Each structure stands twice: as C-alpha cells, then as structure tokens.
C-alpha positions in Angstrom: 77.6 -28.6 9.8 80.3 -30.0 7.5 81.1 -27.8 4.6 81.4 -29.6 1.2 84.6 -29.2 -0.9 82.7 -28.0 -4.0 81.1 -25.2 -2.0 84.4 -23.9 -0.6 85.7 -20.8 -2.5 89.2 -21.2 -3.9 91.9 -19.3 -2.1 93.9 -16.6 -3.8 97.7 -16.6 -4.0 98.2 -13.8 -1.4 95.9 -15.7 1.0 97.8 -19.0 0.4 101.1 -17.2 1.2 99.6 -15.7 4.4 98.4 -19.2 5.5 101.8 -20.6 4.9 103.5 -17.9 7.0 101.0 -18.5 9.8 101.6 -22.2 9.8 105.4 -21.7 10.2 104.8 -19.9 13.5 101.8 -22.1 14.6 102.2 -24.7 17.3 102.6 -28.4 16.5 99.4 -30.0 15.2 98.0 -26.8 13.8 98.7 -27.9 10.2 96.3 -30.9 10.4 93.5 -28.9 11.9 93.9 -26.1 9.4 93.8 -28.6 6.6 90.5 -30.0 7.9 89.0 -26.5 8.1 90.2 -25.4 4.6 89.1 -28.8 3.1 92.6 -29.4 1.6 95.3 -32.0 2.3 98.3 -31.5 4.5 100.5 -31.9 1.5 98.9 -28.8 -0.1 99.6 -26.9 3.0 103.2 -27.9 3.1 103.5 -26.6 -0.5 102.1 -23.3 0.6 104.6 -23.2 3.4 107.5 -23.8 1.0 106.2 -21.1 -1.4 106.0 -18.6 1.4 109.5 -19.0 2.9 112.0 -20.8 0.6 113.0 -19.6 -2.9 112.8 -22.0 -5.7 116.6 -22.2 -6.3 117.2 -23.2 -2.6 114.9 -26.1 -2.6 116.1 -29.7 -2.6 119.4 -31.1 -1.6 122.4 -28.9 -1.9 125.0 -30.1 -4.4 128.6 -30.3 -3.6 130.6 -28.4 -6.3 133.0 -30.4 -8.5 136.6 -30.0 -7.4 139.6 -29.5 -9.7 141.1 -32.8 -8.7 138.0 -34.7 -9.7 137.9 -33.0 -13.1 141.5 -33.8 -13.7 141.1 -37.4 -12.8 138.0 -37.9 -15.0 139.7 -36.0 -17.9 142.8 -38.2 -17.7 140.8 -41.4 -17.5 138.6 -40.3 -20.4 141.6 -39.6 -22.6 143.3 -42.8 -21.6 140.3 -44.9 -22.7 140.0 -43.1 -26.0 137.1 -40.6 -25.3 134.3 -43.1 -24.5 131.0 -42.5 -22.8 130.5 -42.1 -19.0 129.9 -45.8 -18.2 133.5 -47.0 -18.7 134.7 -44.0 -16.6 132.3 -44.8 -13.8 133.5 -48.4 -13.8 137.1 -47.3 -13.7 136.6 -44.7 -11.0 134.2 -46.4 -8.5 134.9 -43.9 -5.7 133.9 -41.0 -7.9 130.3 -39.7 -7.7 128.2 -40.8 -10.7 126.6 -37.5 -11.2 130.0 -35.7 -11.3 131.3 -38.2 -13.9 128.3 -37.8 -16.2 128.3 -34.0 -16.0 132.0 -33.8 -16.6 132.0 -36.2 -19.5 129.2 -34.3 -21.1 131.1 -31.0 -20.8 134.3 -32.6 -22.1 132.5 -34.0 -25.2 130.9 -30.6 -26.0 134.2 -28.9 -25.7 135.9 -31.4 -27.9 133.1 -31.0 -30.5 133.4 -27.2 -30.4 137.2 -27.4 -31.0 136.7 -29.8 -33.9 134.1 -27.5 -35.5 136.4 -24.5 -35.1 139.3 -26.5 -36.7 137.1 -27.5 -39.6 136.0 -23.9 -40.2 139.6 -22.7 -40.1 140.7 -25.3 -42.7 137.6 -25.1 -44.9 138.3 -23.8 -48.4 135.7 -21.7 -50.2 136.1 -21.1 -53.9 134.5 -18.1 -55.8 134.6 -18.4 -59.6 134.7 -15.0 -61.4 134.0 -15.9 -65.0 131.2 -17.9 -66.6 132.0 -21.1 -68.5 135.4 -21.6 -67.0 134.8 -24.1 -64.1 131.9 -26.6 -64.0 131.0 -29.6 -61.8 128.8 -32.7 -62.5 127.4 -35.5 -60.5 124.9 -38.4 -60.9 121.3 -38.1 -59.6 119.3 -41.3 -58.9 115.6 -40.4 -58.8 113.8 -43.7 -59.0 114.9 -47.2 -60.0 115.7 -47.1 -63.7 115.7 -43.3 -63.8 119.1 -41.5 -63.4 120.5 -38.2 -64.6 123.8 -36.5 -64.9 123.5 -32.9 -63.5 126.0 -30.3 -64.6 126.4 -26.8 -63.0 128.5 -23.8 -63.9 130.3 -22.6 -60.8 130.1 -18.9 -61.7 126.5 -18.5 -62.9 125.0 -21.6 -61.2 123.4 -22.5 -64.5 122.1 -26.1 -64.2 121.7 -28.6 -67.0 121.0 -32.3 -67.1 121.5 -35.4 -69.2 119.2 -38.4 -68.8 120.6 -41.9 -68.9 120.0 -43.9 -72.0 119.9 -47.4 -70.4 118.3 -46.6 -67.0 121.7 -46.0 -65.2 124.4 -43.5 -65.9 127.3 -44.6 -68.1 130.3 -42.9 -69.7 128.3 -42.5 -72.9 125.9 -40.2 -71.0 128.8 -38.1 -69.7 130.2 -37.8 -73.3 126.8 -36.6 -74.5 126.6 -34.0 -71.8 130.1 -32.7 -72.6 129.4 -32.8 -76.3 126.3 -30.6 -75.8 128.4 -28.1 -73.8 131.0 -28.1 -76.6 128.4 -27.4 -79.3 127.1 -24.5 -77.2 130.6 -23.1 -76.8 130.4 -23.5 -73.0 132.9 -26.3 -72.5 134.8 -25.3 -69.3 138.5 -25.1 -68.7 138.1 -27.3 -65.6 135.4 -29.8 -64.9 135.0 -31.3 -61.4 133.4 -34.6 -60.4 133.7 -37.4 -57.9 135.4 -40.8 -58.7 132.4 -42.4 -60.2 132.9 -44.7 -63.2 130.7 -42.5 -65.6 133.2 -39.6 -65.0 136.5 -41.5 -64.8 136.2 -43.9 -67.7 138.9 -44.0 -70.3 136.5 -42.6 -73.0 135.8 -39.5 -70.9 139.5 -39.0 -70.1 140.3 -39.2 -73.8 137.6 -36.6 -74.6 138.9 -34.2 -71.9 142.5 -34.6 -73.1 141.6 -34.1 -76.7 139.6 -30.9 -76.0 142.1 -29.7 -73.4 139.9 -29.8 -70.3 141.4 -30.4 -66.9 139.6 -33.0 -64.8 139.4 -31.9 -61.1 138.5 -35.1 -59.1 137.6 -35.1 -55.5 139.4 -37.3 -53.0 137.8 -40.7 -52.1 135.1 -40.4 -49.4 135.2 -36.6 -49.4 132.0 -35.4 -51.0 132.7 -31.9 -49.7 135.1 -31.4 -52.6 132.2 -31.7 -55.0 129.7 -29.8 -52.8 128.4 -27.5 -55.5 127.4 -30.5 -57.6 125.8 -32.1 -54.6 123.7 -29.0 -54.0 122.7 -29.0 -57.7 121.6 -32.6 -57.5 119.6 -31.9 -54.3 117.8 -29.0 -55.9 117.2 -30.9 -59.1 115.7 -33.9 -57.3 113.5 -31.8 -55.2 111.8 -30.4 -58.3 111.5 -33.8 -59.9 109.7 -35.1 -56.7 106.9 -32.6 -57.2 106.2 -33.8 -60.7 108.3 -31.6 -63.0 110.2 -33.1 -65.9 113.9 -32.8 -66.2 113.7 -29.9 -68.7 111.2 -27.9 -66.6 113.3 -28.5 -63.5 116.4 -27.1 -65.2 114.3 -24.1 -66.5 112.9 -23.4 -63.1 116.4 -23.4 -61.5 117.9 -21.2 -64.2 115.0 -18.8 -65.0 112.9 -18.5 -61.8 115.2 -19.0 -58.8 116.8 -15.9 -57.5 120.4 -16.5 -56.3 121.6 -14.6 -53.3 125.3 -15.2 -54.3 124.5 -13.5 -57.6 123.0 -10.4 -56.2 119.5 -11.8 -56.3 119.6 -12.4 -60.0 118.8 -15.6 -61.9 121.4 -17.9 -63.4 120.1 -17.1 -66.9 120.6 -13.4 -66.4 124.2 -13.8 -65.2 124.9 -16.3 -68.0 123.4 -14.0 -70.6 125.2 -10.8 -69.4 128.6 -12.2 -68.5 129.2 -15.1 -70.9 132.4 -14.8 -73.0 133.5 -17.8 -75.2 136.8 -19.3 -74.3 139.3 -18.8 -77.1 141.5 -21.6 -78.3 144.7 -19.7 -77.3 143.3 -19.2 -73.8 142.4 -22.8 -73.4 145.8 -24.0 -74.7 147.7 -21.6 -72.4 145.7 -22.7 -69.3 145.9 -26.4 -70.1 149.6 -26.4 -70.5 150.1 -24.4 -67.3 147.9 -26.7 -65.4 149.5 -29.9 -66.7 153.0 -28.5 -65.8 151.8 -27.7 -62.3 150.3 -31.1 -61.8 153.4 -32.9 -63.0 155.6 -30.8 -60.8 153.4 -31.3 -57.7 153.1 -35.1 -58.1 156.6 -35.9 -59.1 157.7 -37.2 -55.7 154.2 -38.5 -54.5 153.9 -42.3 -54.4 150.8 -42.6 -52.3 147.6 -42.3 -54.5 145.7 -40.2 -52.0 148.7 -37.8 -51.6 149.1 -37.6 -55.3 145.4 -36.8 -55.8 145.5 -34.1 -53.1 148.6 -32.5 -54.7 146.9 -32.6 -58.1 143.8 -30.8 -56.7 146.0 -28.1 -55.1 148.0 -27.6 -58.3 144.8 -27.1 -60.3 143.3 -24.7 -57.9 146.5 -22.7 -57.7 146.6 -22.5 -61.5 143.1 -21.2 -61.6 144.0 -18.7 -58.9 147.1 -17.5 -60.8 144.9 -16.9 -63.9 142.6 -14.8 -61.7 139.7 -17.1 -62.5 138.9 -17.9 -58.8 139.5 -16.6 -55.3 140.3 -19.1 -52.6 139.2 -18.4 -49.1 140.5 -20.5 -46.2 138.6 -20.0 -43.0 138.2 -16.2 -42.8 141.3 -15.2 -44.7 141.3 -14.6 -48.5 144.4 -15.6 -50.5 145.3 -13.1 -53.2 146.1 -14.4 -56.6 149.7 -15.1 -57.6 149.8 -12.1 -59.9 148.5 -9.7 -57.2 151.0 -11.2 -54.7 153.9 -10.6 -57.1 152.9 -7.0 -57.9 
C-alpha cells in the first residue's frame, strides 16, 4: 500500500545526516529508490548529502586568488582614466577577469575614500569660544514661501535669537534690526560671522559694523562649513517651527529648555546669565585695531579674491586666539594662544 506524503512523519536533522552519509556509500541507483520510499525528491536527498559531508565554506566553485600583477595593472589603469567605475577598466583590460576588476575597483574606491576622510579630519579646524558675547554667527532661515528669519547664535553660550523679515524675504534692514537689538542689550560681539549673502554683506551692514567696531568674519564661497554653528542653529530653529511653535517660543525652547552637552549639560540661558560680562569700549577698540592691522598685513600681497578672503579669516582667528578668546584645534592637536606660546 502506498503511503501518502501528509501521513509521513518529518525526519529529524540527525536522521537526515545519517541518510546522507548512507547514500554516499550506497551503490548507484540507491538515491532514487530511497527518495521514493521517503516520499521526498532526489534534490532534497542531494541536499542532505551535501550537509552531511561538505562544509558550507567549501561549497561551490573555488575562486582563484587575485595576483599582485593583476592588482597593479588594474590600479594603474584606474588612475590613468581618472578614477572611474569598473566598466571603463573592464573595457580597457579585456583579458582581465570581470569579477577581479570589480572587486579591486571597489576596494580601491573605499581606500581612497578613507584616505580623504582622514585628510579632512587632520585639516579640520574646531573653534572653542571662552567668553560670552564676544563671537556670534548669523544666517538666514527660509521656513515657507514669504516667511524668512535671520537666526543669530552666540558661539560661547549657544544662545539663539531671531529676527523676522519685514517684507517676506530677508534684507539688509532685517540684519540691521538684529544687530541694533544686540547693541541695545549690550551683547554686540567683537566678531560676527556669516556667509556671503546679500543681507549680511550690504554696504549698510558694513557701515554699521565699522561704526560700532565689529569685525565681520565671512566664510569662503561654497564652503558652508565655515559657518557651521549658524547652520546648526538654523536647523534647530526650523525643526521647532515645523511642529507649530512661533519664532519667540522656538528661541525660548532652545535657550531655556535644551540641555547642551558642550556646556556641561546646562542651558544656554544659565551660561549667559552666569558668565556674561559687557564688552568695554577700551576692549573693543583695542581688539578692533589689532584685528584690522592683522588683516591689512595678511592681505597686502594677495591679489586673488579667494586667497585674500582666506588670509583675512586666518588673521581674524589668530587675533582672537592671541587675546585668549578662543582655542583653535586642528585635527587632534590644540594650538596654544600666542601669549602662552611666548611665555
């Protein structure tokens, strides 16, 4: 009597292994008869045979290792063509195995990416500001169409404030109103940083900064990393506006409720309240004259605009460092201030 499949009890793993070992030593044709008796296919029995004898890592076709000559040839062709993908290399080296070319190009790309990231980390500058109301940054924030703000952040206390646009888009008049409010509060910084947007680089803004002896630290074109603190402030400010908070409540939330790890898990308002010291006029004049002299000396022989802007930024940062207002960290090494280096 033929036994139905659904009445056959499933075999356990040890029994499957035993059946596989028996089939290896069984005579030719035993596999088919055993499959009929067990109500399984011959393909299933072959699977049991592989599991009983061959380890998983030894299955399939053995791969020939890549030789050093192949790697050198692929690397040279990849560099000669300007670091493309694997297809141009396969076309240029038709006798080379396709799998070898693809794997080698993938490894070379990852190695090149790791080297570039290491180089960026070694050249990255981190600035730590020590005193409140000495260095500030600002940037424009576009929330919706017809609704824009100028966001200002103090680099030491991370205190955030905003100024809404009067005509639906940011203009130099909005920047002047923001700077005027800071001046009335006694928190106008010695250095204010921004990008090269028209609301921050207009002639009216430059005249205001010059009259009040404030140094304008502008980032290089197409380098938003120079104004990273302002970019982070805009991102946090816009995230709160998206959940329905007004601009005033968003600023209060950032200043009074958010704990800052960089500030010892204190709020920005606590740091601003405990460490704020007004800038005296003598201190402002002394710093402004020193910074202007450093800028003129650094840019005297620079004809290229980009090189002049870069030298101007370095002169301003070195002046801040010489007054012990900031600490510059490049990569993993910390540069001492000029006064500490002299002593």
